[in-house]
N, C-alpha and C positions, 0 to 999 in steps of 0.2 A: 291502550297499550303504550301510548307515548310517555305517560307518567311512569309506568313500570320500567320502561327503558331508561328514563331519566334517573330513577332510583338506583338501578343497577350500575349505571355509569357515573354516579356521583362521586365514587371514590372515597367515601366517608368511612373511616376506620373507627373501631372502638378505641377508647382511651387516646383519641387523637391529641397531639400536642398543639396543633393549629386549628382553632375554632373560628367561627364567623366574626366574633368580636374581640377575642383575646388569644394570646399565645400562652400556653401553660409551661412555665419555666421549670417547675418542680412540683412534685406532690408525693404524699405518703412517705415522707422522710421518717426513718426509724433511727433516732439518735440514741446511742447508749449513754447511760448514766450509772456508773458503777456496775452493779449486777443486773440492772434493769434498763428501762427506757425512760428518757426524760419526760415523755408524755404521761407516764404513770404518776408524776408528781403534780399534775394538774388535771386529774380526772375527777369524776363525781365521787368515786371511792376515796380519792385523796382528800377531798374537802370534808367528807364525813370523818376521816381519820384525824384531820386537824380540829374539827369540832370536838371529838372525843378527847384529844389532848388538852384542849382548853378546859373541859369539864373536869378532867383528872386533877388539874392543878388546884381546883377549889374544893374538891371532896374532902381532903383532910381537915378543912376548916369548918365543915358543916354540911347541911343538906345540899344536894345538887340543885342548882337553880332551874335546871330543865327537867327535874324529876327523875323517875326510874326508867323512862323509855330509852332504848338503845339508840345511839346516834344514827345508825343506819335506817331507823324506822321513822324518822321525821320526814314528812313530805316537804317539798319545796314551799308549798303554800303555808304550812305550819311554821316553818322557819321565818318566812316573811312576816307572819303575824307576830311572832316573838320580837322581831326587830322593832315593831311599832307599838308593842304593848307597854303597859305602865311599870313593869318590873325592870328597873335599870340594870340589875345584875344579869338577869337572863338575856336581855338585849345585848349587854356587853360581851357575854360569852359568844353569841353569834357574830357580833362585830369583830371580835378577836380572831375567829376562824376566817372571816372574810379578809382581814388584814394579812393573816398568814398565807392564805391562798393567793392574794394579790402579789405578795412578795415573790412567791414561787412562779406565778404567771409572768411577772416582769423578767425574772431570771430566764425562764424558758424562751421568751421572745428574744432576749439578747442572744441566746445561743442560736436561734433560727437566723437572726440577722447576720450572724457570722458565717453562715453557710454560703457556698458559691452561688447556688440557685436563688438565694434570697438577698443578694447584695443590692443596695439601692432601693429597698422597699420603702414606700412612702406612707402606706396606710395598711392596717390589718383590721379585718372585721372578725368578730368572734361569734360563732354560732354553736349549735349542738344544744342538748337538753339543759345544760347548766345556765345558758343565757336566758332560759325561760323562767326567770325568778328575779325578784328584787335583789336578793343576796348575790346572785350571779352577776347582774348588771353592775352592782356596786363594786364587786371585786374587779370586774373588767375596767371600770372607770378609775379605780384606785391604781391598778397596774399601769394604765395609760399615763396617769399623773406621775408615777414614780419614774417612768421612762423619760418623759419630757423634762422632769426636774433634774435628771442626770445629763441633760443636753442632747438626748437622742431625739432627732426631729422626725417623729412618727406619731400618727394618730391610732389609737386603739379603741374601737367602739363596738357595741353589740350589733349583730347583723340586723338589718331593718325588718325583714319579714320574721314572723314566728318561725322557729327552726323547722317545725313540722311542715309548714307551707313552703319555706325556702328550698327544702330538699326536693320539692316537686316543681316549683316555679323555675328553678335553674335549668330544668330539662329543655325549656324553649330555646336556650342558647346552645344546645347541642345540635339543633336542627339547622340545615341549610335554609337560607332565606326563601328560596324558591318553593319550598315545600308548603309554605303558608298561603300560597296563591289559591284562593277559592275555599280556604278552610278558616274556621274561627277558633279551633281548639285542638288539643292533642292529649294523648295519654302519657302519664308520668308515673314512675315507680321509685320509691325510696326504700332500699333494703338496709336494715340495721341489725345489730346484734340482739336487740330485744323485740323488734317488731318489723313488720313489712307494711308499708303504706302505699296505696295506689290511688291515683286521682285523675280528674279531668281538669286541665289548665286551659282557661280561655285566654287568648292572646290580646284581645282588645286593640288590635292594630289600628283601627280607625281613630281611636282616642289617642294613641301614642305609637307611632311607627317604630320607636326604639325598644318596644316591648316592655316599657316601664310600667304599664298598667296591666300586665299579665297577672292573673289571679286564679286561685283554686276555686273551681265551680263546685266540685263535690269530691270527697275522698272517702276511702274505706281503710280501716286499719285492722291488722291481725297481730296480736301480741303473742308470738310463738314462744317467747321465753316463759309465759305463764302456763303453757300446756304441759300436762303430765300424762304419759311420758313425753319427753322431747320429741317433736315430730321429725320424721326423716326428711331428707332432701326432696324425695319425690312427692311426699305429702305437702311440703312447702311450695313446690312448683305448681302442683295441682291447685292449691289454695289460691295462689297468685293468679293463675289462669282464670279461675272462677271469679275473682274480684274484677279482673279486666273485662271479662265478658259482661258482667253485671253493669259496669260503668259504660260500656259501649251501648247496651240496651237503654240505659237511662239517658245518655246523651242523644240517642236517636229519638226517644220520646219527647225530649225537650227541644227538638229541631236544631241541635248543634251539629255542625259539619266537622267531624273529626278528621284531622289529617291522618294519612296512613303511616303513622309514626309513633313509636313508643320510646321515650327517653328514660334511661334507668341509671340511678346512682347506687353503687354497691361498694362495700368495704373492700380494700385490698388494691393490689396492682394487677391491672388487666393487660392482656396481650391484644394485638390488633385484631385477632380473630374472635375476641369476646371471652376467651377463657381466663380464669383467675389464676395467676401464677403464685401469689402468696397474699396473706392478709385476710383470708376468709374464714379463719378458725372459729369465730364466734357465731357463725351461721349454722342453722339446723342441718346436720349432715356434713358431708365432705363436698365442698364446692370448688376446691382447688384442683388443678391438673387438666390435662388435655382430654380426659374422658367425659367432661361435663361442659356444656356450652348453653347457658341460659338463653341467650339471644336466639339460638337455633331452635331450642325447645318452644319458645314463645311463637316464633314464626310458623312452626309446624302446627301448633294448637290454634293460632289465630292467623291464618295465611292471608286474609284480606280484611281491611277495614273500609267499609263502604264498597266502592267499585275497584279499589286498587290494592296492589300487593303491599303487605305490611313491611315496614322498615324498622328495625330495632337498633338503637345505638346505646352502648353502655359506657360509663365512666366511673371513676372513683366517687364515692358519696360526698366527700368533703369538697371535691372539685365542683360537683353539681350544686351543692348548697352555696358555695362561693359564687357561682355563676348567677345566682339570683340577684347579686349586688351589681352586676355589670352596668345597668343604666345609672347607678348612683356613684360610680367611681370614675366618671369622666374628667374629674378635676385633677387626677393623678395619672401617672403613666404606669407605675409598678406598684402592685398591691397584693395582699395575701389574705388567706382565711385560715383560722384555726377553729376546729369544732371540738368542743369539750363534752364528752359523754362517758361511755365505758372506757374509751381511750382518747387519744388526741389526733384527730384528723387534721390534715394541713395541705395547703396548696398555694403556689405563688403564680401570679398572672402579670403579663404585660399587655396593656391595651393595644389593639391594632389600629394603625392609621389606615382605615379602609380606603380612603381616597388615594393614598400613596400606593397601597397594595394593588389597586385597580390600574394605576399607571404602570 
């Protein structure tokens, strides 16, 4: 009962600004650009549009170097193969799209750096699905060069972890340090506009007390965007509960000691009570508003993990993916994350001086 009392009295809110390792200065900025948002200019869809524009310029002169396939149908792996293939014109088409995207990404970063919550940013890591490709990493590197060549003292680098794992690993930094006492792992959930991923993250605290060796032990994914018809909100929640219960059973069989904690990254802006006020429009069903609280639903379905009451903490998905970088950002004070996928997730952090905080 002591730990249950500790959980209730922890005072940890969903979407908290002050976390154990960092302060979240800003997140989920939606900046307008004409009739749309600036994030639309550096999405996966935007890159495909740039690729199509590059192809259109060559078509009046002869056969398309990339063939008849629609630009939206090329996989990231196939584009990476074209980059390294023997056909210099086809490679040049993809390189040209990378250059166009890098120019836009540099422009978007400049706009973010001009915002009040992003003043003084020293480094930005870029995650999301776009980072999981050679083309994506090259675009990020090129944008970083363009910014520094202009005299902007900032580093722009791909996020260290694979974005699928970073969105889970970051959940360990949502939890208060005391909750790891006696436990070696926790449950994490990454909810996105295309899929829902749940996993068990091992903390490996004996190897690295700063959580830098945290790793995904096992994960499950459900691609709800591929379902026909589109699943309802209730179906999505039931599917997530099933995934979590399966992971709890697997962890028990593997003799892992799960903390009574579930960390969740979810699109949008969340209130302290765990409801989503806006930004959840790409999720299956209506997740926004006071009539739906995912954290409460999960606690009702999974009231205990092991011997203790379950604690659920939610935050924005870009924030959580960015938190996976906390151990690697000790060389700077103020840093941010941009996640490039169906949209542009964003968050800015200031590292906490924990010793000063304790004083």
